[in-house]
C-alpha positions in Angstrom: 0.0 0.0 0.0 1.4 3.3 -1.1 1.2 6.1 1.6 0.5 9.6 0.5 2.3 12.3 2.5 1.8 16.0 2.2 5.1 17.9 2.7 4.9 21.6 3.7 8.1 23.4 3.4 10.3 25.9 1.6 11.3 25.4 -2.0 14.7 24.3 -1.0 13.5 21.8 1.6 11.0 20.3 -0.9 13.6 20.0 -3.6 16.0 18.3 -1.2 13.4 15.9 0.1 12.3 15.0 -3.4 15.9 14.1 -4.3 16.4 12.1 -1.1 13.2 10.1 -1.5 13.5 9.6 -5.3 14.1 5.8 -5.0 11.5 5.2 -2.3 8.5 3.9 -4.2 6.3 3.0 -1.1 5.4 6.6 -0.5 3.9 9.3 -2.6 5.0 12.8 -1.7 2.9 15.9 -2.5 4.7 19.2 -2.0 3.2 22.4 -0.8 5.8 25.2 -0.9 5.9 28.5 0.9 8.2 31.5 0.7 7.6 32.4 4.3 6.8 29.9 7.2 3.8 32.0 8.1 2.2 30.9 4.9 2.0 27.3 6.2 -1.4 27.9 7.9 -2.9 29.1 4.7 -1.5 26.1 2.8 -3.5 23.7 5.0 -6.7 24.7 3.1 -5.2 23.6 -0.2 -4.1 20.1 0.8 -5.8 17.4 -1.1 -6.7 14.1 0.7 -3.6 12.4 2.1 -2.5 9.9 4.8 -0.1 12.2 6.7 1.3 15.7 6.8 4.9 16.6 7.5 6.2 20.1 8.1 9.8 21.0 7.2 10.4 22.3 10.8 8.9 23.5 14.0 8.4 27.1 12.9 5.9 26.4 10.0 4.3 23.7 12.3 3.8 26.4 15.0 2.3 28.8 12.6 -0.2 26.2 11.3 -1.0 24.7 14.7 -4.5 26.2 15.0 -5.3 25.2 11.4 -4.5 21.5 11.9 -6.4 21.0 15.2 -9.4 19.3 13.5 -7.4 17.1 11.1 -7.4 13.4 11.8 -4.3 12.2 9.9 -0.9 11.9 11.6 0.9 15.3 11.6 4.5 16.0 12.6 7.6 18.1 11.6 11.2 17.3 11.0 12.9 17.9 14.3 16.3 19.5 14.4 18.7 17.2 16.1 22.3 17.0 17.2 23.3 15.3 14.0 22.1 18.3 11.9 24.0 20.7 14.1 27.2 18.6 14.1 27.1 18.1 10.3 26.6 21.9 9.8 29.5 22.8 12.1 31.7 20.1 10.4 30.9 21.7 7.0 31.8 25.1 8.3 35.1 23.9 9.7 36.1 22.0 6.5 34.9 24.5 3.9 35.1 27.9 5.6 37.5 27.5 8.5 35.5 30.0 10.6 36.0 30.0 14.4 32.9 29.2 16.5 32.9 32.5 18.4 32.7 34.3 15.0 29.4 32.5 14.1 25.8 33.5 14.8 23.3 30.6 14.8 19.6 30.3 15.4 18.1 27.0 16.9 14.9 25.9 18.4 16.5 23.9 21.2 19.7 25.4 22.6 20.5 22.3 24.6 21.2 20.4 21.4 23.8 22.9 20.4 25.3 22.8 23.9 25.6 19.0 23.8 27.5 19.2 20.5 29.8 21.9 21.8 30.5 19.9 24.9 31.2 16.8 22.8 33.8 18.6 20.7 35.3 20.4 23.7 34.6 23.8 22.3 32.2 25.2 24.9 34.7 27.8 26.0 34.2 29.9 22.8 30.5 29.5 21.9 28.9 31.1 18.9 26.2 33.9 19.2 23.0 31.9 19.8 19.4 33.0 19.0 16.7 30.7 20.3 13.7 30.5 18.1 10.5 31.2 20.0 6.9 31.0 19.0 5.8 34.3 17.6 9.2 35.4 16.4 9.0 37.0 12.9 11.4 36.5 10.0 12.4 40.2 10.4 13.4 39.7 14.0 15.6 36.6 13.3 17.1 38.3 10.3 17.9 41.4 12.3 19.7 39.3 15.0 22.1 37.9 12.5 22.5 41.1 10.4 23.3 43.4 13.3 26.0 41.1 14.6 27.6 41.0 11.1 27.4 44.7 10.6 29.0 45.3 14.0 31.9 43.1 12.9 31.3 40.5 15.6 30.6 37.6 13.2 31.9 36.2 9.9 29.0 33.8 9.2 25.3 33.4 10.0 23.8 29.9 10.3 20.0 29.8 10.2 17.4 27.1 10.6 14.9 29.2 8.6 15.2 29.3 4.8 13.4 32.6 4.5 15.9 34.2 6.8 18.7 32.8 4.7 17.3 34.4 1.6 17.0 37.8 3.3 20.6 37.6 4.6 21.8 36.7 1.1 19.9 39.8 -0.2 21.7 41.9 2.4 25.0 40.3 1.2 25.7 38.9 4.6 27.7 35.6 4.6 25.2 33.0 5.6 24.3 29.3 5.2 21.3 27.1 6.0 21.3 24.5 8.7 21.9 21.1 6.9 19.1 18.6 7.2 20.9 15.2 7.1 19.6 12.7 4.5 19.2 10.1 7.2 17.0 12.4 9.3 14.7 13.1 6.4 14.3 9.4 5.4 13.8 8.3 9.0 11.2 11.0 9.6 9.2 10.1 6.5 9.5 6.4 7.4 8.0 7.2 10.8 5.2 9.1 9.2 4.5 6.2 6.9 4.3 3.8 9.8 2.1 6.2 11.8 -0.3 6.4 8.8 -0.4 2.6 8.4 -1.2 2.2 12.1 -3.9 4.8 12.0 -5.5 3.1 8.9 -5.5 -0.2 10.7 -7.1 1.4 13.8 -9.6 3.4 11.8 -10.9 0.3 10.1 -11.7 -1.5 13.4 -15.3 -2.1 14.1 -17.0 0.2 16.6 -20.4 0.1 18.3 -22.3 2.8 20.1 -24.9 2.3 22.8 -27.6 4.9 23.5 -29.9 4.3 26.5 -32.6 6.6 27.7 -33.1 7.4 31.4 -36.8 6.8 31.2 -39.1 4.4 29.4 -41.1 7.2 27.7 -38.1 9.1 26.3 -38.3 9.6 22.6 -34.7 9.1 21.5 -35.3 8.4 17.8 -34.5 12.0 16.5 -31.3 12.1 18.6 -30.2 8.6 17.4 -30.7 9.6 13.8 -28.7 12.7 14.2 -25.8 10.8 15.9 -26.0 8.1 13.3 -25.7 10.7 10.6 -22.5 12.2 12.1 -21.0 8.7 12.4 -22.3 7.4 9.1 -23.5 4.5 11.2 -26.3 1.9 10.8 -28.5 1.6 13.8 -31.0 -0.8 15.3 -33.2 -0.8 18.4 -32.8 -3.4 21.1 -35.6 -3.1 23.7 -35.2 0.3 25.2 -31.6 0.8 23.8 -30.2 1.7 20.4 -27.1 0.2 18.9 -25.0 2.1 16.3 -22.5 0.3 14.0 -19.6 2.2 12.6 -15.8 2.3 12.6 -13.2 3.8 14.9 -12.1 6.1 12.0 -15.6 7.7 11.9 -15.7 8.1 15.7 -12.2 9.6 15.7 -13.2 12.1 13.0 -16.4 13.0 14.8 -14.8 13.6 18.1 -13.0 16.5 16.6 -16.2 18.0 15.4 -17.8 20.7 17.7 -21.2 20.0 16.0 -21.0 16.3 16.9 -20.2 17.0 20.5 -22.9 19.6 20.7 -25.4 16.9 19.4 -24.3 14.5 22.1 -24.6 17.2 24.8 -28.2 17.8 23.7 -29.1 14.5 25.3 -27.8 15.4 28.7 -30.2 14.4 31.4 -32.3 12.2 29.0 -29.9 9.6 27.7 -26.5 8.0 28.2 -24.1 7.1 25.4 -20.9 5.1 25.1 -18.7 3.5 22.5 -16.7 0.3 22.2 -14.4 -1.2 19.6 -12.9 -4.5 18.9 -11.9 -7.1 16.3 -15.6 -8.2 16.0 -19.0 -6.7 16.4 -19.5 -9.0 19.5 -16.4 -7.7 21.2 -17.1 -4.1 20.3 -20.6 -4.4 21.7 -19.4 -5.9 24.9 -16.9 -3.1 25.3 -19.6 -0.5 24.6 -21.8 -1.9 27.3 -18.9 -2.0 29.8 -18.2 1.7 29.0 -21.8 2.5 29.5 -21.9 1.0 33.0 -18.8 3.1 33.9 -20.4 6.2 32.5 -23.5 5.9 34.7 -21.3 6.5 37.7 -20.5 10.0 36.5 -22.6 13.1 37.1 -23.4 15.5 34.2 -22.8 14.9 30.6 -19.9 12.6 29.7 -19.2 9.5 27.7 -16.5 6.9 27.4 -14.9 4.6 24.7 -13.4 1.2 25.6 -11.2 0.0 22.8 -10.1 -3.5 21.8 -7.0 -3.3 23.9 -9.2 -2.7 27.0 -8.2 0.9 27.3 -10.9 3.3 28.6 -10.8 6.7 26.9 -12.5 9.7 28.4 -14.6 11.1 29.9 -15.3 13.0 26.7 -15.7 15.8 25.8 -13.6 17.3 28.7 -10.9 14.7 28.8 -9.3 12.1 26.5 -7.3 10.4 29.3 -6.6 6.7 28.9 -6.9 4.1 31.7 -6.0 0.4 31.1 -8.8 -1.9 32.2 -6.8 -5.0 31.7 -3.5 -6.0 33.4 -1.2 -8.4 31.6 2.1 -7.7 33.4 2.9 -10.5 36.0 4.0 -8.0 38.7 0.7 -6.0 38.4 -1.4 -9.1 38.4 0.3 -10.2 41.6 -0.3 -6.7 43.0 -4.0 -6.9 42.1 -4.4 -10.3 43.7 -2.6 -9.4 46.9 -4.3 -6.0 47.4 -7.8 -7.1 46.1 -7.9 -3.8 44.2 -9.5 -3.8 40.7 -7.3 -3.5 37.6 -9.0 -0.2 36.9 -7.8 1.2 40.3 -4.3 0.0 39.7 -4.2 1.4 36.2 -5.4 4.8 37.7 -2.6 4.6 40.3 -0.1 4.2 37.5 -1.5 7.1 35.5 -1.6 9.2 38.7 2.1 8.6 39.3 3.2 9.2 35.7 1.3 12.5 35.5 2.9 14.1 38.6 6.1 16.1 38.6 6.6 15.2 42.3 7.0 11.7 43.6 5.3 12.6 46.9 1.6 13.0 47.3 -1.2 13.3 49.9 -4.4 11.3 50.3 -6.2 14.4 49.0 -4.2 14.3 45.8 -5.0 10.7 45.2 -8.7 11.2 46.1 -8.9 14.0 43.5 -7.4 11.9 40.8 -9.5 8.8 41.6 -12.6 10.9 42.0 -13.4 9.4 45.4 -13.7 10.6 48.9 -10.6 11.2 51.0 -11.7 8.3 53.3 -11.8 6.0 50.3 -8.4 7.1 49.2 -7.0 6.5 52.7 -8.4 3.0 52.8 -6.8 2.3 49.4 -3.5 3.6 50.7 -3.7 1.6 53.9 -4.2 -1.6 51.9 -1.2 -0.7 49.7 0.9 0.1 52.8 0.2 -3.2 54.5 1.9 -4.9 51.5 4.7 -2.3 51.2 3.5 -0.9 47.8 3.3 2.5 49.4 5.4 4.2 52.1 5.1 7.4 54.2 8.0 9.7 53.4 7.1 12.8 55.4 4.4 15.2 56.5 2.9 18.4 54.9 1.8 21.2 57.2 -1.7 22.4 56.5 -2.6 26.1 56.1 -5.4 25.7 58.7 -5.2 24.4 62.2 -5.1 20.6 62.4 -2.8 17.6 62.1 -0.1 17.6 59.4 -1.0 15.5 56.4 1.1 12.4 55.5 3.2 12.4 52.4 3.2 9.1 50.5 5.4 7.6 47.8 4.8 4.6 45.6 7.1 1.7 46.2 6.4 -0.2 42.9 7.3 0.4 39.3 4.7 2.6 37.6 6.5 2.5 34.2 5.4 -1.0 33.3 
């Protein structure tokens, strides 16, 4: 299967990519060229159907970020890495013999440049460095390089932005573009191809929706027909419930639609809805009913999706968090058996740990994440402490009068 990838970049980048990928016949590249990275956002509207979108760098990607929010294909950009910086500096050393401290260079991530300078033991005489920030204009970046050159402080400007290079050339300021290594381009496009293939596989998976009214006299038919229209789904009635049959691709596309979410919200207080997916209609239906049961425990409008890997997504529309509902790892199975905690609770504990910047937490922190009372969280912690899965590492003073709150820390791997 040939994957079609839209490439958004400067004329120079598109030409180089076309040359690098000339003998790769498993992808079809369609190029959308700009003269200024700010034009990337407008180019989105002209893209014909494709399987993935690749930007030439972080700057055009940033300019187009708002325009791509509703797109459902994999989207990425060629990240500048240490290899690009090292090859560029090597080219300068071998062809121009310019000292580092006589260079000006703009980069998105200054740590990458610092790593290269440390590796070659030249950090004592660094170049003039401009860190590219969101919102920086081409004029600002050009002015940084040109002012240093005109003041006699630099002999060469190295830029990551092709439009800046062209302006510096017009000003007759010695300059060169950051070199994008051939290996980086081919690896990035291969990654986009694999991401597109994976999404195609996931999108084709069977999905089932369940809609159930809160009362026997609720007329759900108009609502069901509107939802089915959005999802391009077939539907059938089963007693007091409606089943919708569609694909994960249709659901993924619809979840990015404000109109679809508004349609679902219109049923708040009258009906509950959930989705499931799987390798068969039977599995997808079972998962949808499981998600529906979980959804009933929530107040207000929300809905969940349980996929074929037993991962629960939601509650939509306010969150797309994922919680694993099935534990396969031996260590976590043993933990579930010993503590008598559900796999869902253990999964939530792992998500809680991974989402925090600090290793320490209070019972209140855990209660908020699990959406339970503090007393319930304390009972869970007590059960974990009895088996040494959690330990107390300190106390936190409260702002009001009262006893200090215990600080806990997990004592099991949460990166499984």
